[in-house]
SERO-4910 file (N, C-alpha, C, O; in steps of 0.05 Angstrom, whole numbers):
BEGIN
 pado doro    nc1    nc2    nc3   cac1   cac2   cac3    cc1    cc2    cc3    oc1    oc2    oc3
  Leu    A   1115   7411   2807   1129   7439   2807   1123   7459   2837   1102   7472   2838
  Pro    A   1141   7462   2857   1132   7476   2885   1120   7496   2877   1117   7504   2854
  Glu    A   1112   7506   2903   1088   7527   2896   1105   7552   2915   1120   7546   2934
  Lys    A   1101   7569   2909   1121   7600   2908   1121   7598   2943   1103   7591   2958
  Gly    A   1150   7608   2951   1153   7605   2981   1135   7616   2996   1128   7605   3017
  Arg    A   1123   7641   2985   1113   7658   3005   1085   7648   3014   1072   7656   3034
  Thr    A   1076   7626   2992   1044   7609   2994   1054   7588   3020   1045   7589   3043
  Val    A   1074   7572   3010   1082   7556   3029   1093   7570   3057   1074   7567   3071
  Leu    A   1104   7576   3064   1103   7597   3095   1079   7604   3109   1070   7597   3130
  Lys    A   1068   7628   3082   1032   7633   3093   1015   7601   3106   1006   7597   3129
  Ser    A   1015   7586   3087    998   7566   3092   1006   7546   3117    992   7533   3133
  Gly    A   1036   7551   3115   1054   7534   3140   1050   7503   3135   1050   7486   3153
  Ser    A   1047   7495   3105   1047   7466   3099   1047   7463   3062   1029   7474   3049
  Gly    A   1066   7447   3052   1061   7440   3035   1078   7414   3025   1083   7395   3040
  Asp    A   1084   7415   3003   1089   7376   3001   1122   7379   2996   1135   7400   2999
  Ser    A   1130   7354   2988   1163   7348   2987   1177   7368   2974   1199   7377   2982
  Ala    A   1162   7375   2950   1177   7403   2925   1178   7422   2948   1198   7426   2962
  Asp    A   1143   7437   2952   1143   7458   2964   1164   7470   2989   1175   7492   2987
  Ile    A   1167   7457   3006   1186   7445   3035   1220   7444   3024   1238   7456   3036
  Asn    A   1223   7433   3007   1252   7424   3002   1255   7450   2981   1279   7458   2983
  Ala    A   1243   7463   2965   1252   7484   2952   1252   7506   2966   1266   7524   2956
  Leu    A   1237   7513   2993   1243   7529   3006   1261   7532   3025   1269   7553   3036
  Val    A   1271   7499   3033   1299   7508   3050   1326   7507   3027   1348   7515   3034
  Ala    A   1323   7500   3007   1352   7499   2994   1347   7528   2981   1367   7542   2980
  Ser    A   1331   7537   2974   1333   7577   2980   1340   7588   3003   1345   7612   3005
  Val    A   1340   7576   3020   1350   7586   3046   1385   7585   3041   1400   7603   3034
  Leu    A   1387   7560   3048   1411   7546   3044   1432   7562   3024   1454   7570   3033
  Asn    A   1424   7567   2996   1428   7578   2975   1441   7607   2981   1464   7616   2975
  Ser    A   1416   7618   2994   1430   7648   3004   1443   7652   3023   1452   7673   3031
  Ser    A   1446   7633   3031   1465   7631   3058   1496   7614   3057   1511   7610   3076
  Gly    A   1500   7608   3031   1533   7608   3022   1529   7571   3019   1551   7560   3021
  Tyr    A   1517   7563   3017   1510   7532   3007   1510   7526   2983   1523   7541   2970
  Arg    A   1499   7507   2970   1501   7503   2942   1475   7477   2944   1481   7453   2947
  Ala    A   1457   7483   2943   1430   7464   2948   1418   7457   2929   1405   7475   2920
  Glu    A   1415   7433   2917   1401   7428   2885   1381   7401   2897   1382   7383   2913
  Pro    A   1362   7412   2876   1346   7382   2877   1347   7362   2874   1363   7359   2856
  Val    A   1337   7338   2885   1346   7306   2866   1316   7291   2869   1307   7280   2888
  Met    A   1304   7295   2841   1278   7272   2841   1284   7242   2841   1302   7229   2831
  Val    A   1257   7234   2860   1276   7214   2862   1244   7201   2860   1226   7210   2874
  Lys    A   1239   7180   2841   1226   7152   2842   1229   7136   2859   1249   7122   2856
  Leu    A   1210   7128   2886   1220   7109   2902   1213   7082   2899   1192   7072   2889
  Arg    A   1239   7069   2911   1234   7040   2911   1207   7025   2904   1203   7012   2884
  Asp    A   1191   7029   2925   1176   7017   2926   1153   7020   2901   1134   7005   2897
  Asn    A   1160   7040   2890   1141   7048   2865   1145   7039   2839   1132   7047   2819
  Gly    A   1171   7017   2839   1176   7007   2811   1201   7023   2796   1209   7046   2801
  Pro    A   1210   7006   2778   1243   7018   2777   1240   7042   2753   1224   7035   2736
  Met    A   1248   7062   2750   1251   7086   2732   1256   7079   2710   1278   7068   2706
  Val    A   1233   7087   2684   1241   7080   2658   1250   7099   2655   1238   7120   2660
  Asp    A   1276   7097   2646   1298   7124   2639   1299   7129   2610   1321   7139   2603
  Tyr    A   1281   7123   2591   1280   7127   2559   1252   7141   2556   1241   7145   2535
  Met    A   1244   7146   2574   1222   7171   2567   1212   7176   2597   1199   7162   2612
  Ile    A   1225   7202   2601   1219   7215   2628   1197   7231   2629   1189   7241   2608
  Ser    A   1185   7237   2653   1169   7254   2651   1164   7260   2682   1167   7244   2701
  Met    A   1155   7287   2681   1154   7289   2710   1135   7273   2730   1136   7279   2754
  Asp    A   1127   7264   2726   1099   7249   2732   1114   7226   2742   1105   7210   2758
  Gln    A   1143   7223   2731   1150   7195   2746   1156   7189   2772   1154   7167   2783
  Tyr    A   1165   7219   2784   1179   7225   2811   1158   7218   2834   1134   7223   2831
  Asp    A   1167   7204   2858   1147   7209   2876   1160   7235   2893   1145   7252   2903
  Ala    A   1175   7237   2894   1193   7262   2922   1215   7279   2913   1227   7272   2892
  Met    A   1220   7298   2924   1245   7311   2918   1258   7320   2942   1250   7336   2958
  Ile    A   1283   7305   2941   1299   7315   2966   1322   7334   2963   1319   7347   2943
  Leu    A   1339   7338   2973   1369   7361   2968   1389   7342   2970   1390   7319   2979
  Arg    A   1412   7363   2953   1438   7350   2952   1448   7373   2956   1445   7391   2940
  Ile    A   1461   7376   2979   1472   7403   2991   1504   7408   2991   1517   7398   3009
  Glu    A   1515   7424   2970   1544   7427   2974   1555   7448   2999   1548   7471   2996
  Cys    A   1569   7443   3021   1575   7460   3032   1603   7474   3030   1622   7460   3022
  Pro    A   1608   7504   3037   1629   7512   3031   1650   7497   3037   1671   7509   3031
  Ser    A   1654   7478   3044   1684   7463   3048   1684   7446   3026   1706   7443   3015
  Gly    A   1658   7430   3016   1660   7417   2983   1648   7390   3002   1646   7368   2991
  Glu    A   1642   7394   3024   1628   7371   3035   1597   7359   3014   1591   7376   2997
  Val    A   1583   7339   3014   1565   7341   3002   1548   7318   3023   1550   7296   3035
  His    A   1533   7334   3019   1502   7312   3039   1476   7316   3025   1470   7332   3007
  Phe    A   1457   7295   3041   1436   7297   3023   1413   7305   3047   1421   7298   3070
  Leu    A   1392   7315   3048   1373   7316   3073   1342   7317   3054   1344   7329   3032
  Asp    A   1319   7308   3059   1291   7313   3057   1275   7319   3082   1265   7308   3102
  Ala    A   1280   7350   3068   1268   7366   3089   1242   7363   3097   1234   7363   3120
  Ala    A   1231   7360   3079   1202   7365   3081   1195   7339   3103   1171   7338   3106
  Lys    A   1210   7318   3120   1203   7305   3137   1205   7316   3166   1224   7329   3174
  Ser    A   1183   7308   3183   1190   7321   3206   1214   7311   3227   1225   7328   3243
  Asp    A   1218   7296   3226   1240   7275   3243   1280   7276   3223   1300   7263   3229
  Ala    A   1273   7299   3198   1295   7300   3185   1322   7302   3190   1328   7324   3199
  Tyr    A   1340   7286   3187   1372   7286   3189   1390   7289   3167   1379   7285   3145
  Val    A   1420   7296   3166   1435   7306   3140   1440   7270   3138   1445   7255   3156
  Asp    A   1436   7266   3113   1450   7240   3102   1435   7210   3119   1447   7189   3117
  Val    A   1415   7211   3131   1393   7195   3134   1369   7193   3112   1354   7212   3112
  Leu    A   1365   7181   3101   1334   7177   3088   1327   7152   3088   1344   7135   3091
  Ser    A   1296   7145   3084   1285   7125   3078   1291   7098   3068   1275   7099   3048
  Pro    A   1301   7076   3066   1317   7067   3052   1294   7060   3024   1301   7043   3007
  Ser    A   1282   7067   3022   1260   7066   2996   1270   7089   2981   1269   7084   2957
  Tyr    A   1281   7114   2988   1295   7128   2968   1325   7117   2956   1335   7125   2935
  Leu    A   1334   7104   2968   1363   7101   2953   1359   7076   2931   1361   7051   2933
  Val    A   1353   7091   2913   1353   7084   2886   1379   7087   2862   1399   7101   2865
  Thr    A   1376   7076   2844   1401   7083   2830   1407   7101   2814   1430   7109   2809
  Lys    A   1378   7111   2803   1375   7127   2785   1358   7143   2799   1335   7136   2805
  Ala    A   1371   7172   2805   1355   7193   2816   1358   7217   2801   1381   7215   2794
  Arg    A   1349   7239   2791   1353   7254   2780   1365   7281   2791   1350   7297   2803
  Leu    A   1392   7285   2788   1403   7314   2805   1400   7341   2781   1412   7342   2759
  Ile    A   1383   7362   2790   1375   7382   2774   1397   7406   2788   1396   7414   2811
  Ser    A   1417   7416   2767   1440   7432   2777   1424   7467   2774   1408   7475   2757
  Asn    A   1434   7480   2794   1424   7503   2799   1431   7515   2765   1428   7539   2759
  Asp    A   1438   7498   2752   1442   7519   2723   1419   7499   2711   1433   7487   2694
  Gly    A   1403   7491   2710   1384   7475   2707   1386   7451   2678   1371   7447   2659
  Gln    A   1421   7437   2686   1422   7421   2668   1417   7396   2696   1415   7400   2720
  Gly    A   1415   7372   2683   1404   7350   2694   1424   7326   2691   1433   7322   2669
  Val    A   1432   7311   2712   1442   7284   2721   1439   7260   2729   1428   7260   2751
  Trp    A   1444   7239   2722   1430   7221   2741   1451   7212   2765   1472   7203   2758
  Ile    A   1445   7214   2793   1463   7202   2804   1458   7173   2822   1434   7170   2823
  Asp    A   1464   7164   2828   1472   7130   2842   1468   7140   2870   1489   7143   2882
  Leu    A   1440   7148   2890   1438   7145   2916   1453   7123   2931   1467   7128   2951
  Thr    A   1450   7103   2923   1455   7077   2940   1485   7073   2939   1498   7057   2952
  Lys    A   1496   7094   2916   1528   7090   2929   1536   7116   2942   1556   7118   2956
  Glu    A   1514   7143   2935   1521   7173   2952   1522   7159   2974   1546   7157   2978
  Leu    A   1511   7146   2992   1497   7147   3020   1513   7119   3030   1523   7118   3052
  Ser    A   1513   7103   3017   1520   7076   3023   1539   7077   3046   1533   7070   3069
  Ile    A   1566   7089   3038   1589   7092   3064   1583   7104   3096   1595   7098   3116
  Lys    A   1562   7119   3094   1552   7136   3115   1533   7117   3130   1528   7124   3153
  Ser    A   1520   7095   3121   1508   7078   3146   1517   7059   3145   1531   7051   3127
  Ser    A   1508   7043   3177   1523   7029   3182   1506   7017   3217   1494   7035   3227
  Val    A   1506   6997   3229   1497   6987   3254   1522   6965   3266   1534   6945   3258
  Phe    A   1521   6979   3286   1542   6968   3303   1526   6960   3324   1512   6975   3337
  Glu    A   1530   6922   3327   1517   6926   3368   1541   6903   3376   1553   6887   3361
  Ser    A   1542   6910   3409   1555   6893   3423   1538   6877   3443   1514   6881   3445
  Val    A   1551   6862   3457   1536   6844   3470   1553   6835   3493   1571   6820   3486
  Gln    A   1551   6841   3527   1562   6829   3536   1545   6821   3565   1535   6835   3582
  Met    A   1547   6789   3562   1530   6770   3588   1555   6753   3602   1578   6747   3598
  Arg    A   1535   6747   3620   1549   6738   3641   1525   6717   3658   1501   6722   3656
  Phe    A   1530   6702   3669   1510   6683   3688   1504   6689   3707   1525   6701   3712
  Glu    A   1491   6693   3729   1485   6711   3756   1461   6692   3765   1440   6697   3752
  Asp    A   1459   6677   3778   1440   6661   3788   1427   6655   3784   1404   6663   3788
  Ser    A   1440   6631   3766   1433   6610   3745   1409   6624   3718   1389   6616   3705
  Arg    A   1424   6649   3720   1407   6667   3685   1427   6678   3677   1448   6685   3688
  Leu    A   1415   6681   3647   1435   6703   3636   1430   6724   3637   1409   6733   3628
  Val    A   1453   6743   3651   1444   6772   3648   1468   6790   3627   1487   6780   3615
  Gly    A   1462   6810   3628   1478   6828   3606   1467   6846   3588   1443   6845   3584
  Ser    A   1478   6860   3578   1480   6896   3563   1482   6886   3543   1490   6864   3535
  Gly    A   1473   6910   3530   1483   6911   3501   1473   6938   3484   1456   6954   3489
  Arg    A   1492   6935   3459   1490   6971   3462   1487   6969   3427   1502   6957   3412
  Ile    A   1465   6983   3420   1466   6988   3378   1473   7011   3372   1468   7027   3390
  Phe    A   1480   7018   3358   1493   7040   3341   1495   7043   3313   1507   7032   3294
  Ala    A   1477   7063   3316   1463   7059   3280   1476   7097   3262   1481   7119   3271
  Thr    A   1477   7088   3239   1487   7114   3226   1469   7113   3204   1456   7094   3197
  Gly    A   1469   7137   3193   1452   7131   3166   1426   7127   3161   1409   7141   3173
  Asn    A   1418   7112   3146   1400   7101   3133   1390   7076   3154   1366   7071   3157
  Asp    A   1411   7062   3168   1400   7039   3180   1389   7057   3211   1379   7045   3230
  Ser    A   1393   7081   3211   1390   7098   3240   1358   7106   3232   1342   7107   3250
  Tyr    A   1352   7109   3210   1326   7112   3209   1306   7099   3209   1285   7109   3218
  Val    A   1307   7073   3197   1302   7046   3192   1290   7045   3230   1266   7044   3236
  Met    A   1315   7046   3252   1315   7045   3282   1294   7063   3287   1271   7056   3292
  Arg    A   1304   7091   3285   1285   7116   3292   1258   7119   3284   1244   7132   3299
  Arg    A   1248   7109   3263   1222   7102   3254   1206   7087   3269   1185   7095   3278
  Lys    A   1220   7054   3272   1207   7043   3293   1206   7053   3323   1191   7043   3340
  Tyr    A   1222   7073   3328   1221   7074   3358   1193   7099   3370   1179   7101   3390
  His    A   1196   7116   3341   1171   7135   3343   1151   7126   3335   1131   7140   3337
  Ser    A   1150   7100   3322   1113   7093   3317   1104   7083   3346   1080   7077   3346
  Phe    A   1115   7080   3366   1104   7078   3392   1094   7103   3401   1102   7123   3389
  Asp    A   1075   7106   3425   1070   7124   3432   1082   7129   3458   1079   7152   3467
  Asp    A   1099   7109   3474   1120   7119   3495   1142   7096   3494   1145   7074   3484
  Glu    A   1157   7113   3511   1181   7096   3514   1179   7062   3517   1195   7045   3509
  Glu    A   1147   7056   3535   1144   7034   3557   1141   7011   3530   1155   6992   3524
  Lys    A   1114   7026   3516   1112   7009   3495   1129   6998   3469   1123   6980   3453
  Trp    A   1148   7012   3470   1176   7007   3452   1193   6980   3473   1203   6960   3463
  Ile    A   1191   6985   3493   1209   6973   3512   1190   6943   3507   1201   6921   3505
  Glu    A   1170   6945   3507   1144   6916   3514   1147   6903   3490   1151   6879   3490
  Asp    A   1146   6917   3468   1155   6906   3437   1172   6888   3430   1171   6866   3419
  Ser    A   1199   6909   3443   1228   6887   3443   1228   6869   3453   1235   6847   3443
  Glu    A   1218   6874   3487   1217   6843   3496   1200   6820   3480   1207   6797   3475
  Lys    A   1186   6828   3475   1166   6810   3462   1180   6799   3435   1182   6777   3426
  Asp    A   1188   6824   3425   1197   6813   3397   1226   6789   3403   1227   6768   3391
  Met    A   1245   6797   3420   1272   6782   3425   1268   6769   3436   1283   6751   3434
  Glu    A   1248   6766   3453   1246   6738   3475   1256   6748   3496   1269   6728   3504
  Ile    A   1262   6773   3518   1279   6779   3532   1264   6796   3546   1244   6809   3538
  Arg    A   1281   6797   3580   1269   6821   3596   1287   6850   3594   1310   6853   3602
  Ile    A   1274   6866   3586   1287   6889   3587   1289   6911   3612   1272   6929   3616
  Gly    A   1312   6905   3628   1309   6918   3655   1312   6947   3662   1307   6959   3682
  Gly    A   1326   6960   3629   1328   6988   3635   1339   6988   3607   1348   6971   3592
  Met    A   1332   7022   3605   1343   7029   3565   1353   7064   3572   1345   7080   3588
  Gln    A   1377   7065   3549   1379   7092   3562   1389   7094   3525   1401   7079   3509
  Phe    A   1373   7125   3524   1380   7138   3493   1402   7161   3491   1407   7171   3469
***
């Protein structure tokens, strides 16, 4: 269970439940409906739904309903959090939504977030001086962008990311735009 908001603010840190509960409190007082979603990550095996205990869950995220009725998901505990962008390990078929009235229902995060995730790639190539040259563009949204963003941020700087990409794809990268 989350610590008291005052304790989290004073210490400047907390676990997933602490930070998400604090953000939910702020959102709820600002006209949004933020509710906790308890998740057992895919990496840690299937959910045993006939014998539920709080110890089975690995993380807490938020389901946020905007005043307009739009629904979004957020893990505010991540330093690089984005709305509707979660690690693929969070995409489980059984997550427990705890509504603000204390009732709980199962939700399928694979369905809730699947339509918001995609990757588009385009490549334009031509022969120039007996070499194949060109440009490529990758546009990712949702959970697919999470994977790309995590890989990019795992390097100390852009040059190391370019070197790794060149080696991985066996190409030479002349320039990069983000």
